[in-house]
N, C-alpha and C positions, 0 to 999 in steps of 0.2 A: 504494500500500500504506500503510495507517495505521500510525503509530508505536505500538510496544508501550508500555504504561504502565510507568513506573519508579518507584522509591521517591521520586523528586523531581519527578514529573510535576505541573506546575501544575494546580490545581483537583481533583486526585485526592484524595478523602477516604478515608483508611485509619485504621482503629482500630489503636492500637499496643498490643502485648502483649509482655512480657518473657518470655524463655525461658532456662533453664540452657543452658550451652554444649553439653552432650551432645545435648540435644533440638534446639537451634538448628541444629547441624551436619547433623542428619538432615533437617530441614525445608529447609535451604539446598541439600542434595543432591537433594531431591525424593523421598526414600525414606520420609519420615514424612508420611502423607497424612491422618491423623486427629489432631487436637489435642484433648486432654481438658481440660475446664474445668468448674468448678462453675457452676450456673445462678444467678449473682448478678443482681440486678435490672438492672444496666447491660448485661447480655448477652441479656436476654429478647427483644430485637428483632433480634438478629443473624440474618441471612437469606442465602440463596443470592444471589450477585452482589456482596455486600459485599467490601471489601478489608481485609486484616489485614497490618500491617507487624510482623513479629516482630523483636525487638531483643535483642541480646546484646552488652553492652559498646558498642563503637563500630560493630559490624556490624549490618546489618539485611537482611531478605529480605521482599519483597512477595509476598503470596499473595492468591488470590481464593477466597472461600467457595463451594463447590459445593453443600453440603447441611449442614443442622444437624439432628441427631437428639437427642431428650431421653430420658434413662433415669433410673430410680429408684436405681441404684447403679453403682459402678465395675465390679463383677463382671458385671452385666447388659450394660454397655457393651462390655467386653472380649469377652464371649461372643458378642455379636451382631455387632460390627464386625470382630472378629479382631485379636489382639494384634500381628500382623505389620504392620498398618497404623498402629498407635499407636507402636510402637518395634520395627522389624525386627531390632534388635541385642540384644533381651532377651526371655527367656521370660515367659510370661503371669504366673506367680506372682511373679516379681521385679518386673514392671511394677506389679502390684496393690500390692505392698508399697511401692514407690517413690511411687506416686500417693497412697497413704494417709499417707505421711510428709509429703507436701506439703499435703494437705487432710485435716483431722481429721474425725471422724464427724459433728460438728455442721455442717460444710460439705457433706459428702456428702448429708446429710438435706435440703438445699435442692434436690436434683436435680442431675444431671450432664449435660453436653453432649458429644457427639461432633461436632466441627466438621471436616467433610471439606474439605480445602484442596488447591489446586493452585498450584505455584510460578509466579509471573509474572516475577519477576526474581531472579537469584541474589544472593548476599550482596554488600553494598557496604560500604565503610569510609570 
């Protein structure tokens, strides 16, 4: 049986992304399966099979990208993907308000990404 990759597996290349604690805990529990990001140039090549290490303080959780979908707005993303996959602990309208507090209209205009993830390892400290 092959060993599962961990956050410290030698040779594993993982993109690192910071998350607020409330979102990190959902990712680490495996209940947040869609991460929302703005389509910055450094994320344009993100693809299925890539790894992302989410970091919050001294904690991290390794995930694998299952799919990346591009949308023109956060509303379109939430309506298509379903708010329960983005944040199962918050209603859609609250999620939209929270996302727009993080990313202003000029960032949303770049396009938005729904990054479907699966947890590879739980949080480590």
